[in-house]
C-alpha positions as CSV (number, residue, x, y, z in Angstrom):
1,M,54.5,-1.2,152.3
2,R,53.8,1.9,151.2
3,S,50.5,1.3,151.4
4,R,49.8,0.1,154.7
5,W,52.7,3.3,155.8
6,T,49.8,5.5,153.6
7,R,47.1,4.2,155.3
8,G,48.8,4.2,158.9
9,R,49.5,8.1,158.3
10,V,45.5,8.4,157.3
11,V,43.9,6.9,159.9
12,A,46.4,9.0,162.5
13,A,45.2,12.3,160.8
14,L,41.9,11.1,160.5
15,V,42.7,10.3,164.7
16,L,44.1,13.8,165.2
17,V,41.1,15.6,163.5
18,V,38.7,14.3,165.3
19,L,40.0,14.7,168.5
20,G,40.6,18.5,167.3
21,A,37.1,18.6,166.7
22,G,36.3,17.5,170.0
23,V,38.7,19.6,171.5
24,W,37.6,23.0,169.3
25,F,33.9,21.4,170.4
26,A,34.4,20.9,173.7
27,S,36.3,24.6,174.9
28,S,33.7,26.4,172.3
29,L,30.8,25.3,174.7
30,Q,28.9,28.2,176.7
31,D,28.9,26.8,180.5
32,G,28.5,30.3,181.7
33,L,25.7,32.9,182.3
34,L,26.4,35.9,179.7
35,T,25.3,39.1,181.3
36,Y,24.0,41.4,178.6
37,E,23.8,45.1,178.6
38,P,20.4,46.6,179.7
39,S,18.7,49.7,178.3
40,R,17.7,52.3,180.0
41,L,13.9,53.6,180.1
42,V,13.5,57.0,181.4
43,L,10.3,58.5,182.5
44,D,8.7,62.2,183.5
45,R,8.2,62.7,187.1
46,R,4.2,61.5,186.4
47,G,5.4,58.0,184.5
48,A,5.1,59.5,181.1
49,Y,7.3,57.9,179.0
50,L,10.0,60.3,178.1
51,G,12.7,57.8,175.8
52,E,15.0,55.3,176.3
53,V,18.9,54.0,175.6
54,P,19.6,51.0,173.6
55,G,21.0,47.9,175.8
56,A,23.2,45.0,174.3
57,G,22.6,45.2,169.8
58,G,21.2,48.0,170.4
59,E,17.9,45.7,171.6
60,L,15.3,47.1,174.7
61,G,15.5,45.4,177.7
62,Y,17.6,42.9,179.5
63,W,16.5,44.4,182.8
64,P,17.3,42.2,185.9
65,V,14.3,39.7,187.3
66,P,13.1,40.3,191.0
67,Y,14.1,38.4,193.7
68,V,11.2,36.3,194.3
69,L,10.4,35.2,190.6
70,P,7.0,36.2,190.0
71,E,4.6,32.8,190.4
72,R,2.0,33.7,187.4
73,I,4.8,34.7,184.9
74,V,6.8,31.6,186.3
75,Q,3.8,29.2,185.4
76,A,3.1,30.9,182.6
77,T,6.5,30.6,181.1
78,L,7.3,27.0,182.2
79,V,4.0,25.3,181.0
80,T,4.4,27.3,177.7
81,E,8.4,26.2,177.0
82,D,9.3,23.5,179.3
83,R,6.1,21.4,181.9
84,H,9.5,19.0,183.0
85,F,11.9,21.9,183.5
86,Y,12.4,20.7,187.2
87,E,12.7,16.9,186.5
88,H,15.4,17.0,183.7
89,P,19.3,18.1,184.0
90,G,19.1,20.5,180.9
91,V,17.8,17.9,178.2
92,Y,14.6,16.0,178.5
93,L,15.0,12.3,176.9
94,P,11.6,11.6,175.8
95,S,11.2,14.4,174.1
96,V,14.3,14.4,172.5
97,G,13.3,11.0,171.2
98,R,10.0,11.8,169.5
99,A,11.7,14.6,167.9
100,L,14.3,12.6,167.0
101,L,11.6,10.2,165.2
102,Q,9.6,13.1,163.4
103,N,12.8,14.5,162.2
104,A,13.4,11.0,160.4
105,R,10.0,10.4,159.4
106,N,9.8,13.7,158.1
107,L,13.9,14.1,156.3
108,R,13.8,17.8,158.1
109,V,14.0,19.6,161.2
110,I,10.5,20.1,162.7
111,S,10.9,19.5,166.3
112,G,13.6,20.5,168.2
113,A,13.1,19.2,171.3
114,S,14.5,22.0,173.0
115,T,14.1,22.2,177.3
116,L,14.3,26.2,178.5
117,A,17.9,25.6,179.3
118,M,18.7,24.7,175.4
119,Q,16.7,28.0,174.7
120,V,19.0,29.7,177.0
121,A,22.1,28.2,175.1
122,R,20.7,28.8,171.8
123,M,20.2,32.2,172.8
124,Q,23.6,33.1,174.6
125,T,25.2,31.4,171.0
126,P,23.1,31.8,168.5
127,G,23.4,29.5,165.2
128,G,21.8,28.4,162.4
129,R,19.2,25.3,162.8
130,H,20.6,21.7,161.9
131,L,21.4,18.5,164.5
132,W,25.1,19.5,165.4
133,R,23.6,22.9,166.5
134,K,21.0,20.9,168.4
135,A,24.0,18.5,169.8
136,R,25.4,21.5,170.5
137,E,22.9,23.6,172.6
138,A,22.1,19.8,174.4
139,V,25.4,19.9,175.6
140,E,25.6,23.7,176.5
141,A,22.0,23.0,178.2
142,L,23.4,20.2,181.1
143,L,26.7,22.0,181.6
144,L,24.4,25.3,182.0
145,V,22.2,23.4,184.8
146,R,25.1,22.0,186.4
147,E,27.0,24.5,186.9
148,H,24.1,27.3,187.5
149,G,21.4,25.6,188.9
150,H,17.7,25.4,187.7
151,E,16.5,28.7,189.0
152,K,19.6,30.7,187.8
153,V,18.8,29.4,183.8
154,L,15.0,30.2,184.5
155,R,16.2,33.5,185.1
156,Q,18.6,34.1,182.6
157,Y,15.3,33.2,180.3
158,L,13.0,35.5,181.8
159,A,15.9,38.5,181.5
160,I,16.8,37.1,177.7
161,A,14.0,35.9,175.9
162,P,12.7,37.5,173.1
163,Y,9.1,39.0,173.0
164,G,9.1,41.3,170.2
165,N,9.5,45.0,169.4
166,R,13.2,45.2,170.2
167,V,12.7,43.9,173.7
168,H,14.4,41.3,176.0
169,G,13.4,39.6,179.1
170,V,9.8,40.1,180.5
171,V,10.3,42.8,183.2
172,R,10.8,45.4,180.2
173,A,8.1,43.8,178.3
174,A,5.8,44.4,181.6
175,R,6.7,47.4,181.1
176,L,6.1,48.0,177.5
177,Y,3.0,46.0,177.0
178,F,0.8,46.7,179.8
179,D,2.9,49.6,181.8
180,K,2.7,47.5,184.9
181,P,6.1,45.7,187.3
182,V,6.1,41.9,186.3
183,E,5.1,41.1,189.9
184,D,1.7,43.1,188.8
185,L,0.6,40.7,186.0
186,S,-2.7,38.7,186.0
187,W,-3.2,35.9,184.8
188,A,-4.4,36.9,181.5
189,Q,-0.9,39.3,180.8
190,A,1.0,36.4,182.4
191,A,-0.1,33.6,179.5
192,F,-0.1,36.8,176.4
193,L,3.6,37.4,177.2
194,A,4.6,33.5,178.4
195,G,3.3,33.0,174.4
196,L,5.1,35.6,172.3
197,P,9.2,34.7,172.8
198,Q,8.1,31.2,170.8
199,L,7.2,33.4,167.6
200,P,7.6,37.2,168.1
201,G,7.6,38.3,164.6
202,R,4.3,37.0,164.1
203,M,2.8,38.2,167.0
204,N,3.3,41.8,167.1
205,P,0.8,42.7,169.7
206,Y,0.6,46.4,167.7
207,A,0.1,44.7,164.3
208,E,-3.8,43.4,164.2
209,D,-2.6,40.1,162.7
210,G,-0.2,39.4,165.5
211,L,-2.3,40.5,168.4
212,R,-5.2,38.5,167.0
213,R,-2.6,35.3,167.1
214,A,-0.7,36.3,170.4
215,L,-4.9,36.3,172.4
216,K,-5.2,33.0,170.6
217,R,-1.9,31.6,171.9
218,S,-2.2,33.2,175.2
219,H,-5.7,31.4,175.4
220,R,-4.6,27.9,175.2
221,I,-2.0,28.5,177.9
222,L,-4.4,30.2,180.3
223,R,-6.3,26.6,179.5
224,A,-2.9,24.6,179.9
225,L,-2.7,26.7,182.9
226,H,-6.4,25.4,184.1
227,A,-5.4,21.9,183.6
228,R,-2.4,22.0,185.7
229,G,-4.7,23.3,188.7
230,A,-3.4,26.8,188.8
231,F,-6.5,28.0,189.0
232,S,-10.4,27.5,189.1
233,H,-12.8,27.1,186.1
234,E,-14.1,30.6,187.4
235,E,-10.8,32.0,187.1
236,L,-10.2,30.2,184.2
237,E,-13.5,32.1,182.7
238,Q,-12.4,35.3,183.9
239,A,-8.9,35.0,182.6
240,L,-10.6,34.2,178.8
241,R,-13.0,37.1,178.7
242,A,-10.4,39.7,180.6
243,D,-9.8,43.2,178.9
244,L,-5.7,42.5,178.5
245,G,-4.8,46.1,179.2
246,L,-2.6,46.6,176.2
247,V,-1.3,50.8,176.5
248,P,-0.7,51.8,173.0
249,R,3.1,52.1,171.8
250,P,5.3,54.7,173.6
251,Q,6.3,57.3,171.5
252,R,8.7,60.2,172.2
253,M,7.4,63.8,172.5
254,P,8.5,65.8,169.6
255,E,8.9,69.3,171.2
256,A,11.1,66.9,174.2
257,L,13.7,65.9,171.3
258,H,16.3,68.1,173.0
259,A,15.4,66.4,176.3
260,V,14.6,62.9,175.2
261,L,19.1,63.8,174.2
262,E,19.8,65.5,177.2
263,W,18.5,63.1,179.8
264,S,18.8,60.0,178.0
265,E,22.8,60.7,177.6
266,L,22.9,60.8,181.6
267,A,20.7,57.4,181.8
268,R,23.4,55.7,180.5
269,A,25.9,56.3,183.8
270,R,23.0,55.1,186.1
271,S,23.1,51.6,187.4
272,Q,19.2,51.4,187.6
273,P,16.8,50.3,184.6
274,I,14.8,52.9,184.6
275,S,14.9,56.9,185.6
276,T,12.0,59.7,186.4
277,A,13.5,62.3,185.1
278,T,12.3,65.8,187.1
279,L,10.8,67.1,183.6
280,D,6.9,67.5,183.6
281,L,5.9,66.5,179.9
282,E,2.6,68.5,180.4
283,I,4.3,71.3,181.4
284,Q,6.9,70.8,178.8
285,S,3.9,70.8,175.9
286,K,2.5,74.0,177.4
287,V,5.8,75.7,177.1
288,A,6.4,74.4,173.9
289,R,3.2,75.8,172.7
290,I,3.5,79.3,174.4
291,L,7.3,79.4,172.6
292,Q,6.0,78.8,169.3
293,R,3.1,81.4,169.9
294,N,6.4,83.8,170.7
295,L,8.0,83.3,167.7
296,D,4.7,83.6,165.5
297,R,3.9,87.4,166.9
298,L,7.4,88.1,166.7
299,D,7.2,87.5,162.6
300,G,9.0,89.6,160.4
301,A,11.2,90.7,163.7
302,G,13.8,88.6,162.5
303,A,13.8,85.9,165.1
304,G,14.3,82.2,163.8
305,N,14.8,80.1,167.0
306,T,14.0,80.3,170.5
307,A,14.7,78.1,173.6
308,A,13.3,77.9,177.4
309,L,14.0,76.2,181.3
310,V,11.5,75.5,183.9
311,L,12.8,74.9,187.3
312,D,10.9,74.4,190.4
313,T,12.4,77.5,192.5
314,E,12.4,75.2,196.3
315,T,14.4,72.0,194.7
316,G,16.0,73.1,191.5
317,D,14.0,70.4,189.6
318,I,14.2,71.3,185.5
319,L,10.3,70.5,184.8
320,A,10.6,71.7,181.3
321,Y,13.0,71.8,178.6
322,V,12.7,73.3,175.2
323,G,16.2,73.7,173.2
324,S,14.9,75.2,169.8
325,R,11.5,75.8,168.0
326,D,11.5,72.6,166.1
327,F,13.8,70.1,166.4
328,F,13.5,69.1,162.6
329,S,14.1,72.8,161.0
330,E,17.0,72.6,158.6
331,E,16.3,76.1,158.1
332,H,17.3,77.5,161.6
333,R,18.9,74.7,162.7
334,G,16.6,73.3,165.2
335,A,19.1,70.0,166.0
336,I,20.8,72.6,168.2
337,D,20.6,72.4,171.9
338,F,20.0,76.0,172.5
339,V,19.5,75.6,176.5
340,K,23.5,74.5,176.0
341,Q,24.9,77.4,173.6
342,R,27.0,80.2,174.7
343,R,24.9,83.7,174.2
344,S,25.6,87.0,175.0
345,P,23.8,87.6,178.2
346,G,23.0,91.3,177.6
347,S,21.8,92.8,180.9
348,T,20.7,89.9,182.6
349,L,24.5,89.7,184.7
350,K,23.9,93.5,185.7
351,P,21.4,92.4,189.3
352,F,25.2,90.1,190.1
353,I,27.6,92.6,189.5
354,Y,24.8,95.1,192.0
355,G,24.1,92.5,194.6
356,L,28.5,92.1,195.0
357,A,28.5,96.3,195.7
358,L,26.1,95.7,197.8
359,E,28.0,93.4,199.4
360,K,31.2,95.5,199.7
361,G,29.7,98.2,201.4
362,I,30.0,100.2,198.5
363,V,26.4,101.4,197.6
364,T,23.3,100.9,199.5
365,A,19.7,100.4,196.9
366,A,19.0,104.5,197.0
367,T,23.0,105.2,195.9
368,E,22.7,108.3,193.6
369,L,24.5,106.7,190.5
370,A,25.3,109.2,187.1
371,D,23.4,107.8,183.8
372,T,25.3,110.4,181.7
373,P,27.9,109.7,178.9
374,M,30.9,108.0,179.7
375,D,34.2,107.9,178.9
376,M,35.2,104.3,179.4
377,R,39.2,103.5,179.2
378,T,40.5,99.9,179.1
379,E,43.7,98.8,180.6
380,S,45.6,98.9,177.6
381,G,44.6,102.5,176.8
382,R,41.3,102.4,174.3
383,S,38.8,104.7,174.6
384,Y,35.1,104.2,173.5
385,L,31.9,106.2,174.7
386,P,29.4,103.3,176.0
387,E,25.5,104.0,175.4
388,N,22.1,102.8,176.8
389,V,20.4,100.6,175.1
390,N,17.8,103.4,174.0
391,H,20.6,106.1,172.9
392,T,19.1,108.5,176.5
393,Y,20.3,109.2,179.5
394,L,18.0,109.9,182.9
395,G,20.6,112.0,184.7
396,P,20.9,111.3,189.0
397,M,19.5,108.0,189.5
398,L,19.2,105.9,192.6
399,L,20.4,102.8,192.3
400,R,17.1,101.1,192.5
401,E,15.9,102.6,189.3
402,T,19.2,102.0,187.4
403,L,18.8,98.4,187.8
404,G,14.8,98.6,187.5
405,N,15.3,100.4,184.5
406,S,18.6,98.5,183.5
407,R,20.5,101.7,182.3
408,N,24.2,100.7,181.4
409,I,26.0,103.6,182.4
410,P,25.4,103.5,186.2
411,A,26.3,99.7,185.5
412,L,29.4,100.2,184.3
413,R,30.2,102.8,187.0
414,V,29.6,100.2,189.3
415,L,31.7,97.1,188.0
416,E,34.4,99.9,187.4
417,Q,34.3,99.8,191.6
418,V,33.4,96.3,192.4
419,G,36.1,95.0,189.7
420,V,36.3,92.9,186.5
421,E,37.9,90.3,188.5
422,P,36.1,90.1,192.0
423,T,33.2,89.5,189.5
424,L,34.8,86.9,187.7
425,R,35.6,85.1,190.3
426,F,32.1,85.4,191.3
427,L,30.5,83.9,188.4
428,A,32.8,81.4,188.4
429,K,31.9,80.1,192.1
430,A,28.4,80.3,190.4
431,D,29.7,77.5,187.8
432,V,29.4,79.7,184.7
433,G,31.9,78.1,182.2
434,G,34.0,79.1,179.5
435,I,35.9,82.6,181.8
436,S,39.0,83.7,180.3
437,Y,41.3,85.9,182.6
438,E,43.6,87.3,180.4
439,P,43.7,90.9,181.3
440,D,41.3,93.3,179.3
441,H,39.1,90.3,177.4
442,Y,36.2,91.6,179.3
443,G,36.6,95.2,180.8
444,L,33.7,96.9,181.7
445,G,31.6,95.4,178.5
446,L,31.1,91.9,181.3
447,A,28.5,94.3,182.4
448,V,26.2,94.5,179.6
449,G,27.0,90.9,178.3
450,N,30.7,90.5,176.8
451,L,30.7,87.6,178.8
452,H,28.6,84.7,177.0
453,V,26.4,82.3,179.0
454,T,23.8,79.3,178.3
455,L,20.6,79.8,179.5
456,E,21.2,77.2,181.9
457,E,23.6,78.8,183.5
458,L,21.8,82.2,183.7
459,A,19.5,79.9,185.6
460,K,21.6,78.9,188.4
461,L,22.6,82.5,188.9
462,Y,18.9,83.4,189.4
463,L,18.4,80.3,191.6
464,V,21.3,81.7,193.9
465,L,18.7,85.2,194.1
466,A,15.8,83.0,194.4
467,H,17.4,81.0,197.7
468,E,18.7,83.9,199.1
469,G,22.4,84.2,197.8
470,E,22.8,80.6,198.7
471,T,23.1,77.7,195.4
472,R,20.9,75.4,194.2
473,S,21.9,73.3,191.8
474,P,19.4,72.4,188.9
475,R,18.6,68.6,189.6
476,R,17.1,66.4,186.3
477,F,16.2,62.8,188.1
478,I,13.7,62.3,191.0
479,D,16.3,60.2,193.1
480,E,19.0,62.6,192.8
481,P,20.4,63.8,196.2
482,V,20.2,67.5,196.8
483,V,23.6,69.0,196.3
484,P,24.5,71.1,199.4
485,P,24.0,74.5,199.2
486,R,27.2,76.9,199.2
487,R,26.6,81.0,199.8
488,L,27.6,83.4,197.0
489,M,26.0,86.4,198.2
490,T,25.3,88.1,201.6
491,R,21.5,87.2,202.7
492,E,20.7,90.6,203.0
493,S,22.2,91.9,199.2
494,A,20.5,89.0,197.7
495,Q,17.5,89.6,199.1
496,L,17.5,93.1,198.1
497,V,18.3,92.3,194.7
498,R,15.5,90.5,194.2
499,H,13.4,92.9,196.0
500,I,14.6,95.3,193.6
501,L,13.4,93.2,190.2
502,S,9.8,92.4,192.1
503,D,9.0,96.0,192.0
504,P,8.0,97.4,188.8
505,L,8.1,101.7,190.4
506,A,11.7,100.6,190.0
507,R,10.9,100.0,185.9
508,R,9.7,103.2,184.9
509,P,10.3,105.2,183.1
510,T,12.1,102.7,180.7
511,F,9.5,99.7,180.8
512,P,5.6,101.7,181.6
513,S,3.3,100.3,183.3
514,G,1.0,97.4,182.3
515,S,4.2,95.6,180.4
516,A,4.8,91.8,180.1
517,L,7.4,92.8,183.1
518,D,4.3,93.2,185.4
519,Y,2.2,90.7,187.3
520,P,-0.5,90.2,190.0
521,Y,1.4,87.9,192.4
522,A,5.6,88.1,193.8
523,V,7.7,88.0,190.4
524,A,11.3,89.1,190.4
525,V,12.3,89.6,186.4
526,K,15.1,91.3,184.4
527,T,15.7,91.2,180.4
528,G,18.5,91.3,178.5
529,T,19.0,92.1,175.0
530,S,22.8,91.8,173.3
531,Q,24.6,94.1,170.9
532,G,22.9,94.7,167.8
533,Y,20.3,92.7,168.8
534,R,21.2,89.4,168.3
535,D,19.6,88.1,171.7
536,A,16.7,88.7,173.7
537,W,16.9,87.2,177.4
538,A,14.1,87.7,180.3
539,V,14.4,85.0,183.1
540,A,12.2,85.7,186.1
541,F,11.1,83.6,189.1
542,S,8.4,83.5,191.5
543,D,7.9,81.8,195.5
544,R,7.5,78.3,193.8
545,L,8.9,78.3,189.7
546,L,11.4,80.3,187.8
547,V,11.4,80.5,184.0
548,A,14.4,81.6,181.9
549,V,13.7,82.2,177.8
550,W,16.1,83.2,174.8
551,V,15.0,83.8,171.4
552,G,17.8,84.9,168.7
553,N,19.1,82.9,165.4
554,H,21.2,80.3,165.4
555,D,24.1,82.7,163.1
556,W,23.9,85.3,165.1
557,R,21.9,87.7,162.7
558,R,20.6,90.8,163.8
559,M,17.3,91.0,164.7
560,N,14.6,94.2,164.0
561,G,15.7,95.7,166.9
562,L,14.3,92.9,169.0
563,G,14.6,92.9,172.7
564,G,14.3,91.1,175.4
565,L,10.9,93.1,176.5
566,L,9.4,92.5,173.4
567,G,11.2,89.6,172.3
568,A,11.3,87.1,175.7
569,A,9.5,89.0,178.5
570,G,6.2,88.1,177.3
571,A,6.6,84.3,177.0
572,V,7.9,83.9,180.5
573,H,4.9,85.8,181.3
574,E,1.9,82.9,179.7
575,I,4.9,80.6,181.0
576,L,4.4,81.4,184.6
577,D,0.7,82.3,184.5
578,A,0.4,78.7,182.5
579,V,1.9,76.5,185.0
580,M,1.9,78.6,188.2
581,P,-1.9,77.5,188.7
582,G,-1.6,74.4,189.3
583,W,2.2,74.0,190.7
584,R,1.7,73.5,194.7
585,P,-1.9,74.8,194.1
586,Y,-2.3,74.5,198.0
587,R,0.2,77.0,198.7
588,P,-1.2,80.7,199.1
589,V,0.9,82.8,196.0
590,L,2.9,84.7,197.5
591,D,2.2,88.6,196.9
592,T,5.6,90.5,197.3
593,F,8.8,89.6,198.2
594,P,10.2,90.6,201.1
595,P,12.4,93.5,201.8
596,P,16.2,91.7,204.1
597,S,15.4,90.8,206.9
598,G,16.4,93.4,209.1
599,S,16.2,96.4,207.4
600,L,15.0,99.8,207.8
601,A,12.6,101.8,205.7
602,I,13.9,105.7,206.0
603,D,12.3,108.7,203.6
604,V,15.0,109.8,201.5
605,C,15.1,112.2,198.1
606,P,14.4,110.4,195.4
607,L,16.6,112.0,193.5
608,S,19.9,111.9,195.7
609,G,19.3,109.2,197.6
610,R,20.3,111.3,200.7
611,L,17.9,112.1,203.8
612,A,15.1,114.2,202.6
613,G,15.1,118.1,203.1
614,Q,12.6,120.7,203.9
615,D,13.7,121.9,199.9
616,C,12.9,118.4,198.5
617,P,9.7,118.5,196.4
618,H,9.7,114.7,196.8
619,R,10.6,112.0,199.0
620,K,9.9,107.7,198.6
621,S,10.6,105.4,201.1
622,E,14.1,103.3,200.8
623,W,15.3,99.5,202.6
624,F,18.5,100.3,204.7
625,V,20.3,97.5,205.9
626,P,21.4,98.6,209.8
627,G,24.3,100.4,209.6
628,T,23.5,101.8,205.7
629,A,21.1,104.3,205.8
630,P,22.2,107.9,205.0
631,T,22.9,110.6,207.6
632,E,23.5,113.6,205.2
633,S,20.3,115.6,204.2
634,C,19.8,116.2,200.6
635,P,21.7,118.7,198.9
636,F,20.0,118.7,195.7
637,H,17.5,120.8,196.3
638,A,18.9,123.8,197.9
639,R,18.9,127.8,198.9
640,V,21.2,129.6,196.0
641,R,22.6,132.8,196.3
642,L,21.9,134.4,192.1
643,D,23.6,137.0,191.1
644,R,20.3,138.9,189.9
645,R,22.3,140.6,186.9
646,N,23.0,137.7,184.6
647,G,21.0,134.7,187.1
648,M,24.8,133.1,187.8
649,R,26.3,132.3,191.4
650,A,26.8,134.9,193.6
651,G,30.1,135.1,195.0
652,P,30.9,136.0,198.6
653,T,32.1,139.4,197.5
654,C,28.9,140.2,195.0
655,P,26.8,143.0,196.9
656,E,24.0,142.1,198.6
657,R,21.7,144.5,196.7
658,E,22.6,142.1,193.4
659,V,21.6,139.1,195.0
660,V,18.6,137.1,195.3
661,T,18.0,133.5,196.8
662,R,15.8,130.9,195.3
663,V,14.9,126.9,196.2
664,M,16.8,125.3,192.9
665,L,18.2,121.8,191.6
666,A,21.7,122.2,192.2
667,L,23.6,119.4,190.7
668,P,27.1,118.8,190.5
669,E,29.0,119.5,187.3
670,E,28.9,116.4,185.9
671,Y,25.1,116.6,185.3
672,E,25.4,120.4,183.5
673,Q,25.2,119.4,180.1
674,W,22.2,116.3,181.2
675,A,20.4,119.0,182.9
676,R,20.7,121.4,180.1
677,R,19.7,119.2,177.6
678,Q,16.5,118.5,179.7
679,H,15.5,122.1,180.4
680,L,15.8,121.5,183.7
681,D,16.1,124.7,185.9
682,I,19.3,124.3,187.6
683,A,21.6,126.7,190.1
684,P,24.2,127.9,187.3
685,L,28.0,126.3,188.8
686,R,30.3,129.4,188.4
687,E,29.9,132.4,189.9
688,S,29.4,136.0,188.3
689,P,32.2,137.7,186.4
690,L,29.5,140.7,187.3
691,C,31.0,140.1,191.0
692,P,34.9,141.4,192.3
693,G,37.1,138.5,192.6
694,R,40.8,137.5,192.6
695,P,42.7,138.3,189.5
696,E,43.9,134.6,189.7
697,E,39.9,133.4,189.9
698,L,39.6,135.1,186.3
699,E,42.8,134.0,184.9
700,P,41.6,133.2,181.2
701,R,42.1,129.4,180.5
702,V,40.4,126.5,178.1
703,A,40.7,122.9,178.6
704,I,39.4,120.0,176.6
705,R,36.5,118.3,179.0
706,E,36.0,115.6,177.2
707,P,37.1,113.0,175.5
708,R,40.3,112.6,177.2
709,G,43.4,111.6,176.0
710,T,44.5,109.0,173.3
711,V,40.5,107.7,172.2
712,R,40.0,105.1,169.3
713,L,37.3,103.8,167.2
714,L,35.7,102.0,165.3
715,Y,33.8,103.6,161.9
716,D,31.0,102.2,160.6
717,P,30.2,103.4,157.6
718,D,26.2,101.7,157.5
719,T,25.3,103.9,160.1
720,P,24.2,107.5,159.1
721,A,26.8,110.2,159.4
722,S,24.0,112.3,162.0
723,A,24.9,109.0,163.8
724,S,28.5,108.2,163.5
725,T,29.4,111.7,165.5
726,L,31.3,112.6,169.2
727,R,30.9,114.8,171.4
728,L,33.3,117.5,172.1
729,A,33.2,119.2,175.5
730,A,35.6,121.9,177.2
731,D,35.9,123.9,180.3
732,V,36.9,127.4,180.0
733,T,37.1,130.2,181.9
734,P,35.5,133.2,182.0
735,S,32.9,130.8,181.1
736,T,31.2,133.7,178.3
737,E,34.7,133.5,176.4
738,P,33.5,131.6,172.9
739,I,36.1,129.1,171.8
740,V,36.8,127.3,167.9
741,W,37.0,123.5,167.8
742,L,39.7,122.7,165.4
743,V,40.0,119.3,163.9
744,D,43.5,118.8,162.6
745,G,44.2,122.8,162.5
746,V,41.0,123.1,160.6
747,P,38.1,125.1,162.4
748,V,34.7,123.3,162.8
749,A,32.1,124.8,165.0
750,T,32.3,128.6,167.0
751,V,30.2,128.0,170.1
752,T,30.0,129.5,173.4
753,Y,28.7,128.1,176.6
754,P,28.2,125.4,177.4
755,H,30.5,125.1,175.0
756,E,30.2,121.8,173.2
757,F,30.1,120.5,169.1
758,R,29.3,116.8,167.8
759,W,31.4,116.3,165.4
760,S,30.9,114.0,162.5
761,L,33.7,111.1,162.9
762,R,35.6,110.6,159.8
763,P,38.4,107.6,158.9
764,G,42.0,108.4,159.8
765,Q,43.7,109.9,163.3
766,H,43.0,113.8,164.2
767,V,44.5,116.5,166.0
768,I,41.7,118.2,168.5
769,T,42.6,121.5,169.8
770,A,39.8,124.1,171.4
771,A,41.2,127.7,171.1
772,M,39.8,130.8,172.4
773,V,38.2,133.2,170.3
774,H,39.4,136.8,171.6
775,R,42.4,135.1,173.6
776,P,45.9,133.5,172.4
777,Q,44.9,130.7,174.8
778,V,44.3,127.6,173.2
779,S,43.6,123.7,174.5
780,Q,46.3,120.5,174.9
781,P,45.4,119.0,171.8
782,I,43.8,115.0,172.1
783,T,44.2,112.3,169.8
784,V,41.4,110.6,168.2
785,V,41.5,107.5,166.0
786,V,39.0,106.7,164.1
787,E,39.3,102.8,163.2
788,D,37.4,102.1,159.5
């Protein structure tokens, strides 16, 4: 009884196991055609290989086959893999019987009788080679054909079959080995590809033995196709003798690895398997070589790295993208993409500050701006004295020359009138990122590089000038839609800024004739140098190309006095000269950029910017938008009445017998100290004390003119004492009185007119006063804090 009960339990258990295995087997069968993430191939604008993003499993391919299946690859595949494909439901029984007999005789699996549908099943659900596995593949093949039909199963095979070198699918294989669409394959090429999936590892076309095996296999396929009437005997002979047309294995250009990463990342989000980039690898190679030569020339100047962008000015297409000097350089951190790094742009933002001032009507191209020492005060009350990069001053200058010479002080004065926040809003609209709107975050230092930008953001800004005030977004793919432009500046102001940047005479005397900034064709160019010579920039554009170059170090290390002119402008010039001849050569090169539309040329005094008068020794022509031309005559060249006894101005009470009249340079008071340093013969500002005057006019007084208020300075112990000084200046009446400068109550210097002194800084808080030597008058004190 117990024995029968035990046997019954065993039988029941076996039934349950068999039923469970059947259920598991049925549920695990794959009756659907799986989809695979395709790889993304990126080509340059000429069709050259740039890079590829792997697809499913890190493999390449899995591209969809054409809607109309290419006849040659279909016939070659079927004659190779499954000659009776359309005659069976997924399993070909005669082949199964033959395989079972062979395997039984040899006591091992030597023939699988796999149909094309069974191969699809095996590729979709990989596994070992054994009878259970074969049975599973057979059932899955039957289900696939029943559910989807023969053509879809064939499509699946052609889309996922392995063709060697990590490539799946015949469409990608045709591109890899022959660089052509699968529809354009010859019979020899179709037969060659059809044979690869059988032994893709042993028939590698890039290995000598593999190529020999693959060719031998393809010839057998060609003969089989001929036997089935696919083509004539003559066509067979031609196919057997034909040059296969294999192309070399694609290689990434070392000089374009940052571009490969940039474009590959973007290609991931694109639906099409092949994307054509705007890059031109021929131009990329030229630019990389020029940048390397530029660094070689700068050897010893402390420049370790560089980056560049070249864009088509008209379309915004990025033609070259060099992220560093050498991607694999550990010393210079070459893997960092310096096209995307935020760095101090130096003076390269000045054109846009001037453009906003022109647009608002604050200035014209002939507005006189003072390039003289300036006491700057922040919103928090801190004061500092900015300088030009060459530590010199040029006195009164017209806006055209201040921008052309890239003078710092005039740009600060213009930014003060335009406003920091409106300028930041403009830059934000131009897609400059990372902007802070905290009060006093940038201050007027915005004009000299306080706001860090990327090389690409800078290129986009200059595209606005190239397009007369409208945006033009950089494009990375040929089929990328053009973003509708937005107007950021008035057309006239952008045209005028462009006209100034392309005017070689506007750059004198700071940038001498024959420098890298001078071109034989129309080029608007601007350089930039960050504080401490940590970054050198140059941006230039012609009527067809825009080039932006950065030179510096990954760790912000100072370079040895290397600025935008010597560090970057030469490379920009060489790139333009190398690329311009081959870019739209059918179009005549533009010689000059035109002045603003509808503007008028008017003669003005080159010193004051006002209408040139009869006493002005020189005059120049300047362009004015209607309604902005000057109406006053030049006040800087005037007939001045002088007291012959001391050369000071003769007041209305001076006896005429003591008065002489001379044509002199009559500058405003703010230029007095500068003019005296330049040893200019200028008209005196003060009236002669020898002329009778009212007592109150001669009342003694002394007041500190510079600096003002509370000044905070940073003491740098590495700076020579001769350079760590603060300029002290006072207004004294009468001007002939000497004064003594006192620091913390201790006399440091006795001076006469013009009552100036440079005091050597020392750490601490100091009280400074000025006192008359022969009178009791003393100035109001000022406080100077020198932070250590």
